[in-house]
N, C-alpha and C positions, 0 to 999 in steps of 0.2 A: 330433465325431460328432453328427449330427442324429438325435434319437430320434423315432420315430413317435408321434403322440398316442395316449394310452390310450383304448381304447374299452370300454365296459361293456355287457354283454349281459344282458337280463332277459327272462324268459318269462312271458307273460300267458295265462291260461286264462279263457275267457269263454263264456257261454251265449248262444244266439241263438234268439229266438222271433219269429214273424211271417214275412212273405213276403219274405225277403231273397234276394239272389243274391251270387255271389262278388265281383263288382266293387264292389257297394255295401258289402260287408263290408270290403274293402280300403280303400275311401275313408273309411269310418267310423273305422277304426283310425287312419288318417292324421290325420283331424280330431280324434280323441280326444287324440292326442299333442300336436298343435299347441295345442289349447285347454287342455291340462293345465298348461302352463308348465314342464314338465320339460325338462332340458337335453339335447335329442336330438342324436344324431349325424346330420349331413345325408346325404340319399340321394345317390348318385353321379349319378343322372339329373337331379336338380333340388335344388340346395342349400337351397331353401326348404321342402323336404319332409323329414320324418323318415325315417331308414333303418329298414326293418322287413322281416320275412320272414313270409309267411303261406301256408299251404297244407297239404295238398292242398285244392283248391277245394271249398267246400260247394255242393252241387247246387241247382238251381233250386227255389225255394220249400221247401227243406229246413229243418228245425229242428236245433238241436244242443245237447247237454248240456255240451259242453266243447270249444270251438274253441281252438286254440293258435296263438300268434304270438310271434315273437322281436322285441324292440325293442332298439335300440342307443342308448346315451347317451354323451355326452362327459365326464360327471362322475359320480362315484358317487352313487347314490340309495338310500335305505333302502327295503326292500321294502314296508313298511307305508305310507310316504309315497307311493310310486309307485302302490300300489293305491288309496289314497284319492283321489289326483289324477285317475287314469284313470276311477275310478268316478263321480266328479263330472262328468266331461265325456262320459260314455258316452251315446249316444242311446237312445231308446226301443227296446226289443227286444234290447238288448245289456246283459248284466250281467257285470261283472268278478268272477270267482270267487276268483282268487288271482294273485299276482305273486311271482316268486322270481328271485334272481340265479342265473345259470348260467355255466359257463366259456365264454369267447369261442370256443374251439375246438370246442365241442360242435356237431355238425351240426344244422342247422335242421330243424324238424319236417317240412317238405316233402320232405326227403331221408330222414328217419328212418321215416316212416309207410309200412309195408308192408302192413298189414292194417287194415280199418275195420269196425266193428260198427255195424249199423243196427237200429233198431226200426221196424216198419211196422204201423200200426194203422188199421183201418177196417172197414166192413161188406162183407167180401168176398163174402158170400152174395148181394149184389145183382147179382153177375156170374154168368154161366153157367159155373160151374166144371166143368172136365172131369175133374180128379183132385184129390185132396188135395195140399196143398203139398209135404209131405215125399215123397210118392210121385212127384210131377211132377219135383221137383228131383233125385231119385235117378237119373234117366235118364242115359245116357252123354253125351248132348248136350242142351243147352237153347238153343233158337234164338229170338232176338228178331227180329221182322220190322220192317224200316225201310221206310217208304213215302215216295217222293219226290212233289213237287207234281204231277208229270205222271202219277202213278198207278203208276209202276214200283216194284217192291219188291225188297229184297235181304235175305237172312237171314244172321245171324251167330251162331255158336255161342259163347255167353258162359259155358258151364259151367266152363271152366278158371279163371275168376275166382272161382268160388264155393267156399269152404272148408266152410261149414256153413249149414244152414237148419233151423230148428225152428218149430213152431207151438204154443206153450204154451196159447193160447186161440183160439177161433174168430175173434176179431177182432184177433189179433196174430201177426205173423211176426218172427223174429229172424234176421238175415242176417250172415254173416261173409264179407267179400270181400277178396281179396288183389290186390295190384298185380303186374302182369306187365310187366317193362320199365318204360316210362313211361306205361303205360295201366292204367286201372281201370274195371271195369264200373259202370254206374249202377244203384242198387237199383230205381229206377223201371222200368228196362228188364227186369230180372229178374221183377218182379211183373207187368209187362205181358205178358211171355211166358207166365206162368202163367195169366193171365186171358184169353189169346188176343186181345190188343189190339195193333194195329200202332202203331209209334212214328213220328211225323212226322220225316223226316230233316233238315229245314231249320229247325226251330223248337225253342225250349226246351220241355221236356215234363215234365208230372207227371200224376198220376191224381186226378181229382176225388174229394173226400170221403175221401181216404186220406192219412194223415199219415206223412211220412218223417222220422225223427229220427236224426241221427248221435250215437251214444252213447259211442263210445270209439275211440281210435287206438292202434295197437300197432306196436312195432318187433320185428324178428325177429333173434335172435342166431345165431351160427355153427352152433349145434346145432339150429336151427329152432324154438326155444322163443319164445313170444310174451310181450312185456312191455308193459304199458300205458305210454303216454307221458303224463306228468303235469307 
């Protein structure tokens, strides 16, 4: 009987600062593993690349306090050794916070993450605010306006994605967004709706002088309770 090779799965938690995007983060993870010298399991699409799973995607120019990826190895590696090797090969703007061994059968974070917490900071008073944030988002519908290059606009109600919004300080919002099917609203779009700003439909979008930080990822159990993914 031929036995399948043993594959070892490790979960890496890392912070992201600076103006990254999803594809650059994925590429950085790949380069980190290649440069680390760790015994990676080859990816199916390219045997020269390490197998890894990352997601849900970090938005355009967002920061993160704790991104999560699953890495696969062909031999057992101590958690401390893996963290040291990956930390040494991490690029500027990426900081490895912890690495731990997880069961191979455990679903990847891209499948686990149902709810995302964001912190949004900036001088909102520079915009012509129509209503306070908590009052605006308490409405039955929250429409984001998308504008095509030809000037045509379409509105989408993104309120179903919003679980909670609070404004603990004049310069800070806290958003809790949920995934519906395979879709999730972008925090930039919710804030743009509040600030009455149209979102270009064909380009990556963020708001100048406003910082968006992904602060936590959660999975939801059968009873609907949220649990932080760590």
